[in-house]
N, C-alpha and C positions, 0 to 999 in steps of 0.2 A: 111823401114824407116817410123816412125810415124810422120805425119805432124800436130799433134795436132788437131785443129779444121779445118785443111786444106782439106784433101781428099786423093785421090789415091796415093799409094806409087809407087816405081819403078816397082814392080811386078804386078801392076794392081789391087791389093787388096786395097779397100777403107778402111782406118782406121781413126776413129774420136775419140777424147778424150775430155770429158767434164772437164772443169777447176773446181777448188774447188768452185768458185762462182756459176758456172752453176749447180754443184751438189747440192748446197744449194738451188738454185731456184727449182730444182726438188723436194727436200724435202718439201719446202714451198708449192708448188703446190699440192703435195700429201696430205698434211694436210688440205688444203682448199677444196679438192675434196673428202675427206675421205668418205662421205656418198653417193656419186654419184654412180649409177650403171656403171660398167665398159663399157658397150656397149653404154652409153650415153656421154662418155667423148669426149670433143672437145678441140681444142686449147683455146677456150674461157673459158672453165671450168677448164682447166689445164694450166694456163698461165706460159710461160717460156720466159721472156723478152729477154734474150741474148742467151739462149740455143736453141731457136727456129731456129735461123739462121744455127746453126750446124746441127740440125735435118733436115732442108730443104736441105742442101747440101748432107747429108747422103742419104736422099730419092732420090735426083737426081742421086747420084752415083749408087744406087741400080737399079733405073729405066733405066738409060742410060749406065750402066756398066755391071759388071759380074752377077748382080742379087742378090748380097749379100754384106754386109759390116760389119766391126767390130766397135762397139761403146764401148769405154773404159771409165771407171770412173762412171758407173751407180751406184748410191747409192742403197744399198739393206738393209739399216738399218730401213727403213720404210716399208710399205706394198708392197712387190715386185710385186704382181699382179696388184695393182693400178699403180705403177710406170711403169711397162711394158706397160700397156694399155695407160697411160698418154703420155708416150714417143711415142708410136705407133700411137696415134691419129694425130701426126704431119706428118705421112707418108701417111695416108689415113683413111678411115672409119673402125671402128672396127666391124667385122662381127661375130655374134655368131656361134659357132662350134658344135652345137648339138640341141637337142629338147628344151632345156631351152634357150629362147631368151634373158634372162636377164644376161647371163654370157658370158664372152669372150672365154671360153674354156680352155683347158689344156696348151696352149702355155705359158701363163704367169707363171704357176706353174712349167713348165719345165725349163724356163729361171731362175727362182729363185733357182731351184735345181742345175743347172749348175754353177751359180754364187757362191752359197754357198759351192760347192765342195762335193766330195764323202762322207765325214764324216757326212753331213747333209741330205743325201738322204734317 
């Protein structure tokens, strides 16, 4: 059962859904942060006035629950790496995953491939 912006369902799986307005917030934040290095994103540089509460509940569910959660409604029509990093900065600090400390690593690219589906990989 999807509880929208609520949280865990009956099976212990935390499922969160961004509303259309929250998706628009993500798009606006992505446009505002377009030139920022992914590893420097913070909630201050990627502002999400109402979606932030959903992301905080999601982070709590991951930390205090099964260690994972499902976030539905993430827009991928803007830069998916930037959106992944921007959303992720609400759960914690972005840590570089390689020798280049200015990049967030392949995680965001993998997410965009999963969201886009097999035809876009």
